[in-house]
Every structure is written in C-alpha cells, then in structure tokens.
N, C-alpha and C positions, 0 to 999 in steps of 0.2 A: 820261972823265967820264961818269958815269951820268946819263941823263935819262929821265924818264917823261912822255909827252905824252898827255894825255887829250883825247878829242873825243866828239861825239855828244850832248851835252846840249842843252837847249832847252825852251821852254814846251810843256807837254802837258796835256791835259784829264784829269780822273779817268777811270780805265778804260783809258786809252791806254797805248802802249808806246814804249820807247826802247831803243836798243842803244848802250851806251857802249864806246869802244875806248881802249886804253892801249898805245901803242907805246914800246918801250924801245930806247934807243941807248946804246952804250958798254958793253954787257953782254949776257948771254944770259939770258932769263927763266927757263930751266929750272934754273938754279943758285940761284934765289931762291924763298922763300915769297912768293907774290904775293897781294895783297888789294885789296879795294875798301872804303874807308871813306866815311862821309858826316858832314857837320856841318850841322845845321839851325840856323836863326837862334836865338840865345840858348841853344843846347844844346852839350854836349860832343861831340867827334868820336867816332863809334862804328864798329865793324867791321860790315860788311854781309856780306861773303863773302870766302873765302880758299881758295887752292889751295896745298897743301904741295908743296914742290919735287920730292919723289921720287914723287909720285903725280899723277893727274889728278882726284882726288876733291876736290870742293868742299864746304866747310862754310858754313852760312848762319846769320844771326841769326834768332831766332824771328819777328821782324816782317816778314821778307821771304821766308822759306822757302815754297816752292810758287809764288811769283810771280817771283822773280829767278833767273837762271841764270848762273853764272860759268863761262867756258871759256877755254882758252888755245890759241894756235896757235904752236907752237915755231918752225916754219918762217918765220913772219911776225914772230916776236918780239913778239907782241901778246897781250894778254888782253882779254876782253870781259865786259860785264855786260849781259845781256838782261833788261830790266825790263818785265814785263807787269802789266796790271791795276793801274796806278799809282793811288795814293791821295794825298789832300791831305797826309797825314803824311810822304810820301816827299819832299816839298820839301826840298832841301838842296844844298849843294855836295858833289859826289862826287870823291873823291881816289883815285888809284891809289897803291899802296904796295908796296915790295919790301923784304924783310928777310932777312938771313942772319946768324945769331948776333947780335952787338952792332951790326951795321951796317944801316942802313935808308935808304931814299930815298923821297921823295914827289913826286908830280906837282903841277902848279899848280892842279888842280881844274877841274871843269866844272859849271856850274850847271844844276840840274834844278828848275824851278819847276812845280808841279802846281797848276793853277787852273782853275776853271770859268768 
C-alpha cells in the first residue's frame, strides 16, 4: 500500500521560510513523477513543483519560481519543498503527489498559513 506522509507545515510570517517533507512508503519515489500541489481556501488545487522520475530536474509554477526549491533524496525515499520568502498568497494546504501513467497517490496535506 502506497502512502505519502507530509510534514513541516505551520504558521509563518511573510518573508519567512519552511521546508516541507514527504516520505513515501510502500513504493520507491524514483519510479514516480513526484509533485507538490497546493489548495488555497476557495480555490482549485494547483501544481507548485514537480520532478519527473527519470531526472532530477524540477519544474515550477510561475508564482513560486525563484522562491521554492523541490528536491528528492532517493536513499531516504523523501521529497522536499524548500519555501523561501513566503507571501500571504502562499497560504494553502500543501499536498504531496506521485503519479505513474494512470495511477496516482496523494498525501493527506500539510497546512501552511502565512500571516503577519
């Protein structure tokens, strides 16, 4: 059974930083396209960053490029999302996602409220 467990969320002030983690169990992350999504209150879920399984290259949405960095540690079966210079608009629930062709899995989400 594949499980994705996120951690690292929490209240942060504008300009602050957080590092989210997603540990996978029941599978190996290098066989999946791994991504971070977020869903803000009243908005649709959106892709924030993604690493394609055959590469270590990350792609980012325009809204976070230059501030967020996604990485993966295959030995720890974990992906990370380093978020710097957080803005009020980054407030959302952040979800870890794994996909391979028509199969995908989601984590339970971790909340990131950005507030002054």
